[in-house]
N, CA, C, O and the ligand as a Tripos MOL2 file, in Angstrom:
@<TRIPOS>MOLECULE
protein
  321   319    81     0     0
PROTEIN
NO_CHARGES

@<TRIPOS>ATOM
      1 N          88.1560   77.7080  104.6240 N.3       1 MET1
      2 CA         88.4830   78.6390  103.5490 C.3       1 MET1
      3 C          89.6040   78.0730  102.6780 C.2       1 MET1
      4 O          90.5670   77.4950  103.1830 O.2       1 MET1
      5 N          89.4670   78.2440  101.3820 N.am      2 THR2
      6 CA         90.4780   77.7660  100.4480 C.3       2 THR2
      7 C          91.6320   78.7510  100.3740 C.2       2 THR2
      8 O          91.4280   79.9500  100.1890 O.2       2 THR2
      9 N          92.8580   78.2300  100.5210 N.am      3 VAL3
     10 CA         94.0280   79.0910  100.3620 C.3       3 VAL3
     11 C          94.5560   78.9310   98.9450 C.2       3 VAL3
     12 O          94.8850   77.8270   98.5110 O.2       3 VAL3
     13 N          94.6340   80.0450   98.2320 N.am      4 LEU4
     14 CA         95.0690   80.0020   96.8420 C.3       4 LEU4
     15 C          96.5610   80.2560   96.7240 C.2       4 LEU4
     16 O          97.1330   81.0400   97.4820 O.2       4 LEU4
     17 N          97.1820   79.5880   95.7700 N.am      5 SER5
     18 CA         98.5430   79.9470   95.3990 C.3       5 SER5
     19 C          98.4640   81.1190   94.4230 C.2       5 SER5
     20 O          97.3990   81.4200   93.8850 O.2       5 SER5
     21 N          99.6110   81.7820   94.1980 N.am      6 CYS6
     22 CA         99.6210   82.9160   93.2810 C.3       6 CYS6
     23 C          99.1570   82.5250   91.8710 C.2       6 CYS6
     24 O          98.3050   83.2100   91.3060 O.2       6 CYS6
     25 N          99.6940   81.4430   91.2890 N.am      7 PRO7
     26 CA         99.2200   81.0780   89.9470 C.3       7 PRO7
     27 C          97.7180   80.8150   89.9140 C.2       7 PRO7
     28 O          97.0450   81.1780   88.9490 O.2       7 PRO7
     29 N          97.1930   80.1860   90.9650 N.am      8 GLU8
     30 CA         95.7490   79.9400   91.0230 C.3       8 GLU8
     31 C          94.9870   81.2540   91.0680 C.2       8 GLU8
     32 O          94.0130   81.4540   90.3410 O.2       8 GLU8
     33 N          95.4450   82.1360   91.9280 N.am      9 ALA9
     34 CA         94.7700   83.4280   92.0710 C.3       9 ALA9
     35 C          94.8070   84.2010   90.7580 C.2       9 ALA9
     36 O          93.8050   84.7830   90.3440 O.2       9 ALA9
     37 N          95.9670   84.2040   90.1070 N.am     10 ARG10
     38 CA         96.1100   84.9770   88.8740 C.3      10 ARG10
     39 C          95.2530   84.4050   87.7540 C.2      10 ARG10
     40 O          94.7650   85.1430   86.8980 O.2      10 ARG10
     41 N          95.0720   83.0860   87.7640 N.am     11 SER11
     42 CA         94.2460   82.4740   86.7160 C.3      11 SER11
     43 C          92.7770   82.8450   86.8810 C.2      11 SER11
     44 O          91.9890   82.7140   85.9450 O.2      11 SER11
     45 N          92.4140   83.3080   88.0760 N.am     12 MET12
     46 CA         91.0030   83.6450   88.3350 C.3      12 MET12
     47 C          90.6950   85.1210   88.1380 C.2      12 MET12
     48 O          89.5320   85.5230   88.1150 O.2      12 MET12
     49 N          91.7420   85.9260   87.9950 N.am     13 VAL13
     50 CA         91.5490   87.3720   88.0180 C.3      13 VAL13
     51 C          90.6250   87.8650   86.9000 C.2      13 VAL13
     52 O          89.7790   88.7290   87.1260 O.2      13 VAL13
     53 N          90.7930   87.3110   85.6920 N.am     14 SER14
     54 CA         89.9710   87.8200   84.5910 C.3      14 SER14
     55 C          88.4950   87.4690   84.8010 C.2      14 SER14
     56 O          87.6140   88.2770   84.5070 O.2      14 SER14
     57 N          88.2290   86.2630   85.3090 N.am     15 ASP15
     58 CA         86.8440   85.8900   85.6010 C.3      15 ASP15
     59 C          86.2840   86.7560   86.7340 C.2      15 ASP15
     60 O          85.1100   87.1270   86.7320 O.2      15 ASP15
     61 N          87.1460   87.0650   87.6880 N.am     16 TYR16
     62 CA         86.7240   87.8930   88.8160 C.3      16 TYR16
     63 C          86.3080   89.2830   88.3350 C.2      16 TYR16
     64 O          85.2830   89.8210   88.7550 O.2      16 TYR16
     65 N          87.1190   89.8500   87.4510 N.am     17 ILE17
     66 CA         86.8310   91.1790   86.9190 C.3      17 ILE17
     67 C          85.5310   91.1510   86.1070 C.2      17 ILE17
     68 O          84.7460   92.0990   86.1390 O.2      17 ILE17
     69 N          85.3190   90.0580   85.3860 N.am     18 ASP18
     70 CA         84.1000   89.9360   84.5820 C.3      18 ASP18
     71 C          82.8740   89.5730   85.4260 C.2      18 ASP18
     72 O          81.7460   89.5950   84.9330 O.2      18 ASP18
     73 N          83.1000   89.2410   86.6950 N.am     19 GLY19
     74 CA         81.9940   88.8570   87.5600 C.3      19 GLY19
     75 C          81.5450   87.4270   87.3410 C.2      19 GLY19
     76 O          80.4450   87.0500   87.7440 O.2      19 GLY19
     77 N          82.3890   86.6270   86.7050 N.am     20 ASP20
     78 CA         82.0280   85.2490   86.3910 C.3      20 ASP20
     79 C          82.4710   84.2520   87.4590 C.2      20 ASP20
     80 O          82.2000   83.0570   87.3450 O.2      20 ASP20
     81 N          83.1510   84.7400   88.4940 N.am     21 LEU21
     82 CA         83.6870   83.8260   89.4930 C.3      21 LEU21
     83 C          82.5990   83.4940   90.5310 C.2      21 LEU21
     84 O          81.8960   84.3900   90.9990 O.2      21 LEU21
     85 N          82.4600   82.1990   90.8900 N.am     22 PRO22
     86 CA         81.5080   81.8560   91.9590 C.3      22 PRO22
     87 C          81.8760   82.5990   93.2380 C.2      22 PRO22
     88 O          83.0580   82.8100   93.5110 O.2      22 PRO22
     89 N          80.8640   83.0040   94.0340 N.am     23 PRO23
     90 CA         81.1170   83.8220   95.2380 C.3      23 PRO23
     91 C          82.1780   83.2540   96.1660 C.2      23 PRO23
     92 O          82.9820   84.0070   96.7160 O.2      23 PRO23
     93 N          82.1930   81.9330   96.3500 N.am     24 ALA24
     94 CA         83.1720   81.3370   97.2640 C.3      24 ALA24
     95 C          84.5900   81.5410   96.7490 C.2      24 ALA24
     96 O          85.5030   81.8190   97.5270 O.2      24 ALA24
     97 N          84.7760   81.4000   95.4310 N.am     25 LEU25
     98 CA         86.1030   81.5890   94.8560 C.3      25 LEU25
     99 C          86.4790   83.0750   94.8460 C.2      25 LEU25
    100 O          87.6370   83.4310   95.0640 O.2      25 LEU25
    101 N          85.4970   83.9260   94.5920 N.am     26 ALA26
    102 CA         85.7620   85.3650   94.6130 C.3      26 ALA26
    103 C          86.2630   85.7810   95.9980 C.2      26 ALA26
    104 O          87.1690   86.6060   96.1260 O.2      26 ALA26
    105 N          85.6600   85.1980   97.0220 N.am     27 ARG27
    106 CA         86.0480   85.4890   98.3940 C.3      27 ARG27
    107 C          87.4840   85.0230   98.6550 C.2      27 ARG27
    108 O          88.2700   85.7390   99.2740 O.2      27 ARG27
    109 N          87.8160   83.8290   98.1830 N.am     28 SER28
    110 CA         89.1680   83.3040   98.3520 C.3      28 SER28
    111 C          90.1780   84.1890   97.6290 C.2      28 SER28
    112 O          91.2770   84.4280   98.1300 O.2      28 SER28
    113 N          89.8000   84.6690   96.4530 N.am     29 LEU29
    114 CA         90.6980   85.5400   95.6930 C.3      29 LEU29
    115 C          90.9100   86.8570   96.4350 C.2      29 LEU29
    116 O          92.0290   87.3650   96.5080 O.2      29 LEU29
    117 N          89.8210   87.4070   96.9870 N.am     30 GLU30
    118 CA         89.9570   88.6460   97.7550 C.3      30 GLU30
    119 C          90.8800   88.4510   98.9560 C.2      30 GLU30
    120 O          91.7040   89.3110   99.2680 O.2      30 GLU30
    121 N          90.7280   87.2990   99.6280 N.am     31 GLU31
    122 CA         91.5980   87.0020  100.7670 C.3      31 GLU31
    123 C          93.0620   86.9260  100.3180 C.2      31 GLU31
    124 O          93.9630   87.4100  101.0040 O.2      31 GLU31
    125 N          93.2740   86.3140   99.1640 N.am     32 HIS32
    126 CA         94.6420   86.1980   98.6530 C.3      32 HIS32
    127 C          95.2160   87.5770   98.3550 C.2      32 HIS32
    128 O          96.3680   87.8650   98.6790 O.2      32 HIS32
    129 N          94.3960   88.4300   97.7310 N.am     33 LEU33
    130 CA         94.8800   89.7720   97.3790 C.3      33 LEU33
    131 C          95.2230   90.5820   98.6310 C.2      33 LEU33
    132 O          96.0680   91.4760   98.5930 O.2      33 LEU33
    133 N          94.5520   90.2540   99.7460 N.am     34 GLN34
    134 CA         94.8340   90.9860  100.9750 C.3      34 GLN34
    135 C          96.1040   90.5130  101.6630 C.2      34 GLN34
    136 O          96.7310   91.2630  102.4110 O.2      34 GLN34
    137 N          96.4840   89.2600  101.4040 N.am     35 SER35
    138 CA         97.6240   88.7100  102.1380 C.3      35 SER35
    139 C          98.8700   88.5380  101.2730 C.2      35 SER35
    140 O          99.9610   88.3150  101.7980 O.2      35 SER35
    141 N          98.7160   88.6410   99.9400 N.am     36 CYS36
    142 CA         99.8440   88.3900   99.0590 C.3      36 CYS36
    143 C         100.5940   89.6820   98.7380 C.2      36 CYS36
    144 O          99.9640   90.6930   98.4290 O.2      36 CYS36
    145 N         101.9290   89.6680   98.8060 N.am     37 PRO37
    146 CA        102.7120   90.8800   98.5080 C.3      37 PRO37
    147 C         102.8520   91.1620   97.0160 C.2      37 PRO37
    148 O         103.1740   92.2860   96.6290 O.2      37 PRO37
    149 N         102.6140   90.1540   96.1700 N.am     38 TRP38
    150 CA        102.9020   90.3270   94.7360 C.3      38 TRP38
    151 C         101.6730   90.5910   93.8800 C.2      38 TRP38
    152 O         101.7230   91.3910   92.9460 O.2      38 TRP38
    153 N         100.5600   89.9130   94.1990 N.am     39 CYS39
    154 CA         99.4060   89.9770   93.3110 C.3      39 CYS39
    155 C          98.6600   91.3210   93.3090 C.2      39 CYS39
    156 O          98.2370   91.7590   92.2390 O.2      39 CYS39
    157 N          98.4810   91.9850   94.4380 N.am     40 PRO40
    158 CA         97.6680   93.2080   94.4100 C.3      40 PRO40
    159 C          98.1470   94.2810   93.4330 C.2      40 PRO40
    160 O          97.3120   94.8620   92.7410 O.2      40 PRO40
    161 N          99.4590   94.5790   93.3380 N.am     41 PRO41
    162 CA         99.8820   95.6020   92.3600 C.3      41 PRO41
    163 C          99.5420   95.2040   90.9300 C.2      41 PRO41
    164 O          99.1400   96.0420   90.1230 O.2      41 PRO41
    165 N          99.7080   93.9110   90.6190 N.am     42 LEU42
    166 CA         99.3820   93.4340   89.2770 C.3      42 LEU42
    167 C          97.8870   93.5650   89.0220 C.2      42 LEU42
    168 O          97.4550   94.0130   87.9600 O.2      42 LEU42
    169 N          97.1080   93.1610   90.0250 N.am     43 TYR43
    170 CA         95.6650   93.2220   89.9010 C.3      43 TYR43
    171 C          95.1900   94.6720   89.7580 C.2      43 TYR43
    172 O          94.3320   94.9770   88.9280 O.2      43 TYR43
    173 N          95.7530   95.5450   90.5680 N.am     44 ALA44
    174 CA         95.3510   96.9490   90.5440 C.3      44 ALA44
    175 C          95.6630   97.5920   89.1970 C.2      44 ALA44
    176 O          94.8440   98.3380   88.6600 O.2      44 ALA44
    177 N          96.8430   97.3060   88.6480 N.am     45 SER45
    178 CA         97.1970   97.9300   87.3770 C.3      45 SER45
    179 C          96.3290   97.3780   86.2500 C.2      45 SER45
    180 O          96.0060   98.0960   85.3030 O.2      45 SER45
    181 N          95.9530   96.1050   86.3510 N.am     46 LEU46
    182 CA         95.0730   95.5210   85.3350 C.3      46 LEU46
    183 C          93.6910   96.1840   85.3770 C.2      46 LEU46
    184 O          93.1490   96.5730   84.3420 O.2      46 LEU46
    185 N          93.1340   96.3070   86.5760 N.am     47 VAL47
    186 CA         91.8100   96.9070   86.7250 C.3      47 VAL47
    187 C          91.8230   98.3580   86.2480 C.2      47 VAL47
    188 O          90.9050   98.8080   85.5610 O.2      47 VAL47
    189 N          92.8710   99.0750   86.6200 N.am     48 GLU48
    190 CA         92.9750  100.4840   86.2690 C.3      48 GLU48
    191 C          93.0310  100.6700   84.7470 C.2      48 GLU48
    192 O          92.3110  101.4960   84.1860 O.2      48 GLU48
    193 N          93.8850   99.9010   84.0990 N.am     49 THR49
    194 CA         94.0380  100.0290   82.6530 C.3      49 THR49
    195 C          92.7840   99.5860   81.9180 C.2      49 THR49
    196 O          92.3930  100.1850   80.9160 O.2      49 THR49
    197 N          92.1510   98.5210   82.4310 N.am     50 LEU50
    198 CA         90.9070   98.0540   81.8190 C.3      50 LEU50
    199 C          89.8270   99.1190   81.9100 C.2      50 LEU50
    200 O          89.1080   99.3650   80.9420 O.2      50 LEU50
    201 N          89.7140   99.7480   83.0660 N.am     51 ALA51
    202 CA         88.7060  100.7840   83.2610 C.3      51 ALA51
    203 C          88.9540  101.9370   82.2960 C.2      51 ALA51
    204 O          88.0140  102.5060   81.7430 O.2      51 ALA51
    205 N          90.2090  102.2730   82.1010 N.am     52 ASP52
    206 CA         90.5770  103.3670   81.2100 C.3      52 ASP52
    207 C          90.1940  103.0260   79.7660 C.2      52 ASP52
    208 O          89.5970  103.8450   79.0670 O.2      52 ASP52
    209 N          90.5410  101.8160   79.3260 N.am     53 LEU53
    210 CA         90.2200  101.4100   77.9550 C.3      53 LEU53
    211 C          88.7110  101.3270   77.7450 C.2      53 LEU53
    212 O          88.2020  101.7330   76.7000 O.2      53 LEU53
    213 N          88.0000  100.8030   78.7350 N.am     54 LYS54
    214 CA         86.5440  100.6880   78.6030 C.3      54 LYS54
    215 C          85.9010  102.0730   78.5560 C.2      54 LYS54
    216 O          84.9030  102.2820   77.8660 O.2      54 LYS54
    217 N          86.4840  103.0130   79.2960 N.am     55 ALA55
    218 CA         85.9650  104.3820   79.2890 C.3      55 ALA55
    219 C          86.0880  104.9900   77.8930 C.2      55 ALA55
    220 O          85.2870  105.8400   77.5040 O.2      55 ALA55
    221 N          87.1000  104.5470   77.1460 N.am     56 HIS56
    222 CA         87.2810  105.0510   75.7920 C.3      56 HIS56
    223 C          86.6020  104.1540   74.7600 C.2      56 HIS56
    224 O          86.7570  104.3500   73.5540 O.2      56 HIS56
    225 N          85.8390  103.1550   75.2550 N.am     57 ASP57
    226 CA         85.0880  102.2760   74.3690 C.3      57 ASP57
    227 C          85.9940  101.5780   73.3610 C.2      57 ASP57
    228 O          85.6390  101.4110   72.1950 O.2      57 ASP57
    229 N          87.1620  101.1770   73.8310 N.am     58 ASP58
    230 CA         88.1420  100.5470   72.9530 C.3      58 ASP58
    231 C          88.1120   99.0340   73.1790 C.2      58 ASP58
    232 O          88.9920   98.4880   73.8450 O.2      58 ASP58
    233 N          87.1060   98.3600   72.6290 N.am     59 ALA59
    234 CA         86.9260   96.9250   72.8950 C.3      59 ALA59
    235 C          88.1130   96.1080   72.3920 C.2      59 ALA59
    236 O          88.5630   95.1870   73.0730 O.2      59 ALA59
    237 N          88.6170   96.4330   71.2190 N.am     60 ALA60
    238 CA         89.7610   95.6910   70.6780 C.3      60 ALA60
    239 C          90.9830   95.8940   71.5710 C.2      60 ALA60
    240 O          91.7490   94.9620   71.8140 O.2      60 ALA60
    241 N          91.1550   97.1120   72.0510 N.am     61 GLY61
    242 CA         92.2730   97.4120   72.9460 C.3      61 GLY61
    243 C          92.1530   96.6300   74.2430 C.2      61 GLY61
    244 O          93.1510   96.1440   74.7740 O.2      61 GLY61
    245 N          90.9310   96.5080   74.7530 N.am     62 VAL62
    246 CA         90.7110   95.7520   75.9860 C.3      62 VAL62
    247 C          91.1230   94.3000   75.7920 C.2      62 VAL62
    248 O          91.8060   93.7260   76.6400 O.2      62 VAL62
    249 N          90.7110   93.7090   74.6800 N.am     63 GLU63
    250 CA         91.0450   92.3040   74.4440 C.3      63 GLU63
    251 C          92.5500   92.0910   74.3180 C.2      63 GLU63
    252 O          93.1040   91.1410   74.8720 O.2      63 GLU63
    253 N          93.2000   92.9860   73.5850 N.am     64 ARG64
    254 CA         94.6640   92.8640   73.4390 C.3      64 ARG64
    255 C          95.3400   92.9930   74.7890 C.2      64 ARG64
    256 O          96.2570   92.2360   75.1080 O.2      64 ARG64
    257 N          94.8840   93.9580   75.5820 N.am     65 LEU65
    258 CA         95.5180   94.2020   76.8720 C.3      65 LEU65
    259 C          95.3190   93.0150   77.8100 C.2      65 LEU65
    260 O          96.2570   92.5740   78.4730 O.2      65 LEU65
    261 N          94.0930   92.5040   77.8610 N.am     66 VAL66
    262 CA         93.8070   91.3770   78.7570 C.3      66 VAL66
    263 C          94.7040   90.2010   78.4190 C.2      66 VAL66
    264 O          95.2750   89.5740   79.3110 O.2      66 VAL66
    265 N          94.8300   89.8960   77.1260 N.am     67 ALA67
    266 CA         95.6710   88.7850   76.7130 C.3      67 ALA67
    267 C          97.1220   89.0190   77.1350 C.2      67 ALA67
    268 O          97.7940   88.1070   77.6150 O.2      67 ALA67
    269 N          97.5910   90.2440   76.9500 N.am     68 ARG68
    270 CA         98.9890   90.5450   77.2520 C.3      68 ARG68
    271 C          99.2450   90.5200   78.7560 C.2      68 ARG68
    272 O         100.2250   89.9360   79.2200 O.2      68 ARG68
    273 N          98.3550   91.1580   79.5070 N.am     69 VAL69
    274 CA         98.5650   91.2480   80.9540 C.3      69 VAL69
    275 C          98.4140   89.8880   81.6180 C.2      69 VAL69
    276 O          99.1920   89.5370   82.5060 O.2      69 VAL69
    277 N          97.4150   89.1210   81.1910 N.am     70 LEU70
    278 CA         97.2330   87.8010   81.7980 C.3      70 LEU70
    279 C          98.4340   86.9170   81.5200 C.2      70 LEU70
    280 O          98.8450   86.1280   82.3710 O.2      70 LEU70
    281 N          98.9970   87.0510   80.3240 N.am     71 ASP71
    282 CA        100.1900   86.2900   80.0050 C.3      71 ASP71
    283 C         101.3420   86.7110   80.9170 C.2      71 ASP71
    284 O         102.1060   85.8750   81.4000 O.2      71 ASP71
    285 N         101.4510   88.0040   81.1390 N.am     72 ALA72
    286 CA        102.5400   88.5280   81.9690 C.3      72 ALA72
    287 C         102.3870   88.1080   83.4230 C.2      72 ALA72
    288 O         103.3580   87.6770   84.0460 O.2      72 ALA72
    289 N         101.1760   88.2290   83.9770 N.am     73 ILE73
    290 CA        101.0220   87.9450   85.4030 C.3      73 ILE73
    291 C         100.9440   86.4470   85.6770 C.2      73 ILE73
    292 O         101.0150   86.0310   86.8330 O.2      73 ILE73
    293 N         100.7990   85.6300   84.6360 N.am     74 ALA74
    294 CA        100.7790   84.1880   84.8620 C.3      74 ALA74
    295 C         102.1860   83.6820   85.1470 C.2      74 ALA74
    296 O         102.3550   82.5650   85.6370 O.2      74 ALA74
    297 N         103.1830   84.4810   84.8480 N.am     75 ARG75
    298 CA        104.5630   84.0720   85.1350 C.3      75 ARG75
    299 C         104.9000   84.3910   86.5890 C.2      75 ARG75
    300 O         104.3700   85.3460   87.1570 O.2      75 ARG75
    301 N         105.7730   83.6000   87.1840 N.am     76 PRO76
    302 CA        106.1840   83.8900   88.5720 C.3      76 PRO76
    303 C         106.8770   85.2470   88.6360 C.2      76 PRO76
    304 O         107.6920   85.5890   87.7790 O.2      76 PRO76
    305 N         106.5340   86.0110   89.6720 N.am     77 SER77
    306 CA        107.1410   87.3430   89.7950 C.3      77 SER77
    307 C         108.3330   87.3090   90.7390 C.2      77 SER77
    308 O         109.0600   88.2950   90.8620 O.2      77 SER77
    309 N         108.5360   86.1750   91.4060 N.am     78 ASP78
    310 CA        109.5960   86.1190   92.4090 C.3      78 ASP78
    311 C         110.7070   85.1710   92.0120 C.2      78 ASP78
    312 O         111.3970   84.6230   92.8710 O.2      78 ASP78
    313 N         110.8860   84.9700   90.7020 N.am     79 GLY79
    314 CA        111.9640   84.0990   90.2500 C.3      79 GLY79
    315 C         112.3080   84.3780   88.8090 C.2      79 GLY79
    316 O         111.6680   85.2190   88.1770 O.2      79 GLY79
    317 N         113.2970   83.6990   88.2750 N.am     80 PRO80
    318 CA        113.6860   83.9180   86.8960 C.3      80 PRO80
    319 C         112.6510   83.3610   85.9150 C.2      80 PRO80
    320 O         112.8310   83.4660   84.7020 O.2      80 PRO80
    321 ZN         99.6960   86.1180   95.0720 Zn       81 ZN81
@<TRIPOS>BOND
     1     1     2 1
     2     2     3 1
     3     3     4 2
     4     3     5 am
     5     5     6 1
     6     6     7 1
     7     7     8 2
     8     7     9 am
     9     9    10 1
    10    10    11 1
    11    11    12 2
    12    11    13 am
    13    13    14 1
    14    14    15 1
    15    15    16 2
    16    15    17 am
    17    17    18 1
    18    18    19 1
    19    19    20 2
    20    19    21 am
    21    21    22 1
    22    22    23 1
    23    23    24 2
    24    23    25 am
    25    25    26 1
    26    26    27 1
    27    27    28 2
    28    27    29 am
    29    29    30 1
    30    30    31 1
    31    31    32 2
    32    31    33 am
    33    33    34 1
    34    34    35 1
    35    35    36 2
    36    35    37 am
    37    37    38 1
    38    38    39 1
    39    39    40 2
    40    39    41 am
    41    41    42 1
    42    42    43 1
    43    43    44 2
    44    43    45 am
    45    45    46 1
    46    46    47 1
    47    47    48 2
    48    47    49 am
    49    49    50 1
    50    50    51 1
    51    51    52 2
    52    51    53 am
    53    53    54 1
    54    54    55 1
    55    55    56 2
    56    55    57 am
    57    57    58 1
    58    58    59 1
    59    59    60 2
    60    59    61 am
    61    61    62 1
    62    62    63 1
    63    63    64 2
    64    63    65 am
    65    65    66 1
    66    66    67 1
    67    67    68 2
    68    67    69 am
    69    69    70 1
    70    70    71 1
    71    71    72 2
    72    71    73 am
    73    73    74 1
    74    74    75 1
    75    75    76 2
    76    75    77 am
    77    77    78 1
    78    78    79 1
    79    79    80 2
    80    79    81 am
    81    81    82 1
    82    82    83 1
    83    83    84 2
    84    83    85 am
    85    85    86 1
    86    86    87 1
    87    87    88 2
    88    87    89 am
    89    89    90 1
    90    90    91 1
    91    91    92 2
    92    91    93 am
    93    93    94 1
    94    94    95 1
    95    95    96 2
    96    95    97 am
    97    97    98 1
    98    98    99 1
    99    99   100 2
   100    99   101 am
   101   101   102 1
   102   102   103 1
   103   103   104 2
   104   103   105 am
   105   105   106 1
   106   106   107 1
   107   107   108 2
   108   107   109 am
   109   109   110 1
   110   110   111 1
   111   111   112 2
   112   111   113 am
   113   113   114 1
   114   114   115 1
   115   115   116 2
   116   115   117 am
   117   117   118 1
   118   118   119 1
   119   119   120 2
   120   119   121 am
   121   121   122 1
   122   122   123 1
   123   123   124 2
   124   123   125 am
   125   125   126 1
   126   126   127 1
   127   127   128 2
   128   127   129 am
   129   129   130 1
   130   130   131 1
   131   131   132 2
   132   131   133 am
   133   133   134 1
   134   134   135 1
   135   135   136 2
   136   135   137 am
   137   137   138 1
   138   138   139 1
   139   139   140 2
   140   139   141 am
   141   141   142 1
   142   142   143 1
   143   143   144 2
   144   143   145 am
   145   145   146 1
   146   146   147 1
   147   147   148 2
   148   147   149 am
   149   149   150 1
   150   150   151 1
   151   151   152 2
   152   151   153 am
   153   153   154 1
   154   154   155 1
   155   155   156 2
   156   155   157 am
   157   157   158 1
   158   158   159 1
   159   159   160 2
   160   159   161 am
   161   161   162 1
   162   162   163 1
   163   163   164 2
   164   163   165 am
   165   165   166 1
   166   166   167 1
   167   167   168 2
   168   167   169 am
   169   169   170 1
   170   170   171 1
   171   171   172 2
   172   171   173 am
   173   173   174 1
   174   174   175 1
   175   175   176 2
   176   175   177 am
   177   177   178 1
   178   178   179 1
   179   179   180 2
   180   179   181 am
   181   181   182 1
   182   182   183 1
   183   183   184 2
   184   183   185 am
   185   185   186 1
   186   186   187 1
   187   187   188 2
   188   187   189 am
   189   189   190 1
   190   190   191 1
   191   191   192 2
   192   191   193 am
   193   193   194 1
   194   194   195 1
   195   195   196 2
   196   195   197 am
   197   197   198 1
   198   198   199 1
   199   199   200 2
   200   199   201 am
   201   201   202 1
   202   202   203 1
   203   203   204 2
   204   203   205 am
   205   205   206 1
   206   206   207 1
   207   207   208 2
   208   207   209 am
   209   209   210 1
   210   210   211 1
   211   211   212 2
   212   211   213 am
   213   213   214 1
   214   214   215 1
   215   215   216 2
   216   215   217 am
   217   217   218 1
   218   218   219 1
   219   219   220 2
   220   219   221 am
   221   221   222 1
   222   222   223 1
   223   223   224 2
   224   223   225 am
   225   225   226 1
   226   226   227 1
   227   227   228 2
   228   227   229 am
   229   229   230 1
   230   230   231 1
   231   231   232 2
   232   231   233 am
   233   233   234 1
   234   234   235 1
   235   235   236 2
   236   235   237 am
   237   237   238 1
   238   238   239 1
   239   239   240 2
   240   239   241 am
   241   241   242 1
   242   242   243 1
   243   243   244 2
   244   243   245 am
   245   245   246 1
   246   246   247 1
   247   247   248 2
   248   247   249 am
   249   249   250 1
   250   250   251 1
   251   251   252 2
   252   251   253 am
   253   253   254 1
   254   254   255 1
   255   255   256 2
   256   255   257 am
   257   257   258 1
   258   258   259 1
   259   259   260 2
   260   259   261 am
   261   261   262 1
   262   262   263 1
   263   263   264 2
   264   263   265 am
   265   265   266 1
   266   266   267 1
   267   267   268 2
   268   267   269 am
   269   269   270 1
   270   270   271 1
   271   271   272 2
   272   271   273 am
   273   273   274 1
   274   274   275 1
   275   275   276 2
   276   275   277 am
   277   277   278 1
   278   278   279 1
   279   279   280 2
   280   279   281 am
   281   281   282 1
   282   282   283 1
   283   283   284 2
   284   283   285 am
   285   285   286 1
   286   286   287 1
   287   287   288 2
   288   287   289 am
   289   289   290 1
   290   290   291 1
   291   291   292 2
   292   291   293 am
   293   293   294 1
   294   294   295 1
   295   295   296 2
   296   295   297 am
   297   297   298 1
   298   298   299 1
   299   299   300 2
   300   299   301 am
   301   301   302 1
   302   302   303 1
   303   303   304 2
   304   303   305 am
   305   305   306 1
   306   306   307 1
   307   307   308 2
   308   307   309 am
   309   309   310 1
   310   310   311 1
   311   311   312 2
   312   311   313 am
   313   313   314 1
   314   314   315 1
   315   315   316 2
   316   315   317 am
   317   317   318 1
   318   318   319 1
   319   319   320 2
@<TRIPOS>SUBSTRUCTURE
     1 MET1         2 RESIDUE 1 A MET
     2 THR2         6 RESIDUE 1 A THR
     3 VAL3        10 RESIDUE 1 A VAL
     4 LEU4        14 RESIDUE 1 A LEU
     5 SER5        18 RESIDUE 1 A SER
     6 CYS6        22 RESIDUE 1 A CYS
     7 PRO7        26 RESIDUE 1 A PRO
     8 GLU8        30 RESIDUE 1 A GLU
     9 ALA9        34 RESIDUE 1 A ALA
    10 ARG10       38 RESIDUE 1 A ARG
    11 SER11       42 RESIDUE 1 A SER
    12 MET12       46 RESIDUE 1 A MET
    13 VAL13       50 RESIDUE 1 A VAL
    14 SER14       54 RESIDUE 1 A SER
    15 ASP15       58 RESIDUE 1 A ASP
    16 TYR16       62 RESIDUE 1 A TYR
    17 ILE17       66 RESIDUE 1 A ILE
    18 ASP18       70 RESIDUE 1 A ASP
    19 GLY19       74 RESIDUE 1 A GLY
    20 ASP20       78 RESIDUE 1 A ASP
    21 LEU21       82 RESIDUE 1 A LEU
    22 PRO22       86 RESIDUE 1 A PRO
    23 PRO23       90 RESIDUE 1 A PRO
    24 ALA24       94 RESIDUE 1 A ALA
    25 LEU25       98 RESIDUE 1 A LEU
    26 ALA26      102 RESIDUE 1 A ALA
    27 ARG27      106 RESIDUE 1 A ARG
    28 SER28      110 RESIDUE 1 A SER
    29 LEU29      114 RESIDUE 1 A LEU
    30 GLU30      118 RESIDUE 1 A GLU
    31 GLU31      122 RESIDUE 1 A GLU
    32 HIS32      126 RESIDUE 1 A HIS
    33 LEU33      130 RESIDUE 1 A LEU
    34 GLN34      134 RESIDUE 1 A GLN
    35 SER35      138 RESIDUE 1 A SER
    36 CYS36      142 RESIDUE 1 A CYS
    37 PRO37      146 RESIDUE 1 A PRO
    38 TRP38      150 RESIDUE 1 A TRP
    39 CYS39      154 RESIDUE 1 A CYS
    40 PRO40      158 RESIDUE 1 A PRO
    41 PRO41      162 RESIDUE 1 A PRO
    42 LEU42      166 RESIDUE 1 A LEU
    43 TYR43      170 RESIDUE 1 A TYR
    44 ALA44      174 RESIDUE 1 A ALA
    45 SER45      178 RESIDUE 1 A SER
    46 LEU46      182 RESIDUE 1 A LEU
    47 VAL47      186 RESIDUE 1 A VAL
    48 GLU48      190 RESIDUE 1 A GLU
    49 THR49      194 RESIDUE 1 A THR
    50 LEU50      198 RESIDUE 1 A LEU
    51 ALA51      202 RESIDUE 1 A ALA
    52 ASP52      206 RESIDUE 1 A ASP
    53 LEU53      210 RESIDUE 1 A LEU
    54 LYS54      214 RESIDUE 1 A LYS
    55 ALA55      218 RESIDUE 1 A ALA
    56 HIS56      222 RESIDUE 1 A HIS
    57 ASP57      226 RESIDUE 1 A ASP
    58 ASP58      230 RESIDUE 1 A ASP
    59 ALA59      234 RESIDUE 1 A ALA
    60 ALA60      238 RESIDUE 1 A ALA
    61 GLY61      242 RESIDUE 1 A GLY
    62 VAL62      246 RESIDUE 1 A VAL
    63 GLU63      250 RESIDUE 1 A GLU
    64 ARG64      254 RESIDUE 1 A ARG
    65 LEU65      258 RESIDUE 1 A LEU
    66 VAL66      262 RESIDUE 1 A VAL
    67 ALA67      266 RESIDUE 1 A ALA
    68 ARG68      270 RESIDUE 1 A ARG
    69 VAL69      274 RESIDUE 1 A VAL
    70 LEU70      278 RESIDUE 1 A LEU
    71 ASP71      282 RESIDUE 1 A ASP
    72 ALA72      286 RESIDUE 1 A ALA
    73 ILE73      290 RESIDUE 1 A ILE
    74 ALA74      294 RESIDUE 1 A ALA
    75 ARG75      298 RESIDUE 1 A ARG
    76 PRO76      302 RESIDUE 1 A PRO
    77 SER77      306 RESIDUE 1 A SER
    78 ASP78      310 RESIDUE 1 A ASP
    79 GLY79      314 RESIDUE 1 A GLY
    80 PRO80      318 RESIDUE 1 A PRO
    81 ZN81       321 GROUP 0 **** ****
């Protein structure tokens, strides 16, 4: 099994949400989300907000949010 670092896992999150991630990588990402203390809250808030925007059919809002959130979560959460 591949062990992902946080930056690796975070770089895959958008593809994972879109269903574009190969099954083996999706599995590794799920394993990371289960064992990592930092990524799951970020992932959960992204999924939640995306679902909300999609429910309102706000495609432009979804794109803006994805860009903003991915930029935010790509930064280390445990350092300056
Ligand atoms: Zn992580």
